[in-house]
C-alpha positions as CSV (number, residue, x, y, z in Angstrom):
1,M,14.3,17.4,-31.7
2,E,12.0,15.1,-29.8
3,S,13.1,14.0,-26.3
4,Q,13.9,10.4,-25.6
5,F,11.8,10.7,-22.5
6,A,8.7,11.9,-24.4
7,S,6.8,8.8,-23.2
8,V,7.4,9.7,-19.5
9,P,4.2,11.1,-18.0
10,R,4.5,14.8,-17.1
11,S,3.3,14.2,-13.6
12,F,6.2,11.8,-13.0
13,T,8.8,14.3,-14.2
14,A,7.1,17.1,-12.2
15,T,7.9,15.4,-8.9
16,P,11.3,16.7,-7.8
17,W,14.0,13.9,-7.8
18,W,14.9,14.7,-4.2
19,M,11.4,14.0,-3.0
20,V,11.7,10.5,-4.6
21,M,15.0,10.1,-2.9
22,I,13.5,11.0,0.5
23,E,10.7,8.5,-0.1
24,G,13.3,5.8,-0.8
25,I,15.2,6.6,2.4
26,A,12.0,6.6,4.4
27,L,10.9,3.3,3.0
28,F,14.3,1.8,3.7
29,I,14.3,3.1,7.3
30,V,10.8,1.8,8.0
31,G,11.8,-1.6,6.4
32,L,14.8,-1.8,8.8
33,L,12.6,-0.9,11.8
34,L,10.0,-3.6,10.8
35,L,12.8,-6.1,10.5
36,F,14.7,-5.3,13.7
37,A,11.9,-4.0,16.0
38,P,8.7,-5.4,14.5
39,A,6.5,-5.1,17.6
40,T,7.3,-1.5,18.4
41,T,7.2,-0.4,14.7
42,T,3.9,-2.2,14.1
43,I,2.4,-0.4,17.1
44,L,3.7,2.9,15.9
45,L,2.4,2.4,12.3
46,V,-1.0,1.3,13.6
47,Q,-1.2,4.4,15.7
48,I,-0.3,6.5,12.7
49,L,-3.1,4.7,10.8
50,G,-5.5,5.4,13.7
51,W,-4.7,9.1,13.6
52,F,-5.1,9.1,9.8
53,W,-8.6,7.4,10.1
54,L,-9.6,9.9,12.7
55,I,-8.5,13.0,10.7
56,S,-10.0,11.6,7.5
57,G,-13.3,11.0,9.3
58,I,-13.4,14.5,10.5
59,M,-12.5,15.8,7.1
60,A,-15.3,13.8,5.6
61,F,-17.7,15.6,7.9
62,V,-16.2,19.0,7.0
63,S,-16.5,18.2,3.3
64,M,-20.1,17.2,3.8
65,F,-20.9,20.8,4.9
66,I,-18.9,22.3,2.1
67,D,-20.3,20.2,-0.7
68,R,-23.7,18.5,-0.2
69,N,-23.1,16.0,-3.0
70,Q,-23.1,12.4,-1.7
71,W,-23.7,13.6,1.9
72,G,-24.9,10.2,3.0
73,L,-21.6,8.5,1.9
74,K,-19.6,11.3,3.5
75,A,-21.5,10.9,6.7
76,V,-21.0,7.1,6.9
77,T,-17.3,7.6,5.9
78,G,-16.9,10.2,8.6
79,V,-18.6,8.1,11.4
80,L,-16.6,5.0,10.5
81,G,-13.3,7.0,10.2
82,I,-13.8,8.7,13.5
83,L,-14.9,5.5,15.3
84,A,-12.0,3.4,13.9
85,G,-9.5,6.2,14.7
86,I,-10.7,6.4,18.3
87,V,-10.6,2.7,18.8
88,V,-7.1,2.3,17.3
89,I,-5.7,5.3,19.3
90,R,-7.3,4.2,22.6
91,H,-6.3,0.5,22.3
92,P,-2.8,0.4,20.6
93,L,-1.8,-3.1,21.6
94,W,-5.1,-4.7,20.7
95,S,-5.1,-2.8,17.4
96,A,-1.5,-3.8,16.6
97,L,-2.6,-7.4,16.8
98,M,-6.1,-7.2,15.3
99,I,-5.3,-5.0,12.2
100,P,-2.5,-7.3,10.9
101,A,-4.8,-10.3,11.6
102,F,-7.6,-8.7,9.7
103,I,-5.3,-8.0,6.8
104,V,-4.2,-11.6,6.8
105,V,-7.8,-12.9,6.8
106,F,-8.6,-10.5,4.0
107,L,-5.6,-11.7,2.0
108,A,-6.6,-15.3,2.7
109,V,-10.1,-14.8,1.4
110,Q,-8.8,-13.0,-1.6
111,A,-6.3,-15.8,-2.3
112,L,-9.1,-18.4,-2.1
113,I,-11.4,-16.4,-4.5
114,T,-8.5,-15.8,-6.9
115,G,-7.6,-19.5,-6.7
116,L,-11.1,-20.6,-7.5
117,I,-11.4,-18.2,-10.4
118,Q,-8.0,-19.4,-11.8
119,L,-9.1,-23.1,-11.4
120,Y,-12.3,-22.3,-13.3
121,Q,-10.3,-20.5,-16.1
122,G,-7.7,-23.3,-16.2
123,F,-10.3,-26.0,-16.7
124,K,-12.1,-23.8,-19.3
125,G,-9.0,-23.8,-21.5
126,G,-6.6,-21.5,-19.7
127,G,-4.0,-24.2,-19.5
128,L,-2.0,-26.1,-16.8
129,G,-0.2,-23.0,-15.6
130,V,-3.4,-21.3,-14.6
131,V,-4.6,-24.5,-12.8
132,V,-1.3,-24.6,-10.9
133,L,-1.6,-21.0,-9.9
134,G,-5.1,-21.6,-8.7
135,V,-4.1,-24.5,-6.6
136,V,-1.2,-22.5,-5.1
137,N,-3.5,-19.6,-4.3
138,I,-6.0,-21.9,-2.6
139,I,-3.3,-23.6,-0.5
140,F,-1.9,-20.2,0.4
141,G,-5.4,-19.0,1.4
142,I,-6.1,-22.1,3.5
143,I,-2.7,-21.7,5.3
144,L,-3.5,-18.1,6.1
145,L,-7.0,-18.9,7.3
146,T,-5.9,-21.7,9.6
147,A,-3.2,-19.7,11.3
148,P,-4.0,-16.0,10.9
149,L,-2.3,-14.9,14.1
150,I,1.0,-16.6,13.2
151,A,0.7,-15.1,9.7
152,A,-0.1,-11.7,11.3
153,R,3.1,-12.0,13.4
154,A,5.1,-12.7,10.2
155,L,3.4,-9.8,8.3
156,P,5.7,-7.1,9.7
157,L,8.8,-9.1,8.7
158,V,7.5,-9.6,5.2
159,L,6.5,-6.0,4.9
160,G,10.0,-5.0,6.2
161,I,11.7,-7.0,3.5
162,F,9.5,-5.5,0.8
163,A,10.0,-2.0,2.3
164,V,13.8,-2.4,2.3
165,I,13.8,-3.6,-1.3
166,A,11.4,-0.9,-2.4
167,G,13.4,1.8,-0.6
168,V,16.6,0.8,-2.4
169,A,14.8,0.7,-5.8
170,T,13.1,4.1,-5.2
171,F,16.4,5.6,-4.0
172,A,18.1,4.4,-7.2
173,S,15.3,5.6,-9.4
174,S,15.6,9.1,-7.9
175,F,19.0,9.4,-9.8
176,R,17.4,8.4,-13.1
177,L,14.6,10.9,-12.4
178,Q,17.2,13.6,-11.7
179,D,18.9,12.9,-15.1
180,R,15.5,13.1,-16.9
181,Q,14.7,16.4,-15.2
182,Q,18.0,17.8,-16.1
183,I,17.6,16.7,-19.7
184,S,14.1,18.1,-19.9
185,R,15.2,21.5,-18.5
186,S,18.1,21.8,-20.9
187,E,16.0,21.1,-24.0
188,P,14.3,24.1,-25.6
189,S,10.5,23.9,-25.5
190,A,8.8,23.4,-28.9
191,A,7.0,26.6,-29.9
192,I,4.1,26.4,-32.3
């Protein structure tokens, strides 16, 4: 008898359901912190990012000595990671303002490029809907570029809302995963 969950990837069912539940709870808590203490939480998250960059830069150098393949790329990645990590760790307030502002500028440029591509596709036969999406993306990009610091200030709140929603959804999916794992454990494996 074939399982009704045969289409579920093996790596998905290999993750214990309780780990998915913990991930959902963590996302929910981070979302609440971003909503109710956005400045402090942003500084903390940026500091974690700084440590991550520093450690990944060091690990890039270590891997360069273990495996000589692409040593130039590893050296550049290592230097950039270490420098970015040190700057973020040494200047937490400045980094907490600049990193979200950089993300907003990046999103603005991406929205402008996507909008222009959608306009082109819309006028080449993609339809009115694609043209409207292109215009909306371009307007969104212009708004973000004209007020990146205001948008950067709103970014933690937006991320907080998304994290709360994703945390609840992930928490709920842990129960479905638990059911799937119990079903797959109770089914006899097919022997050839």
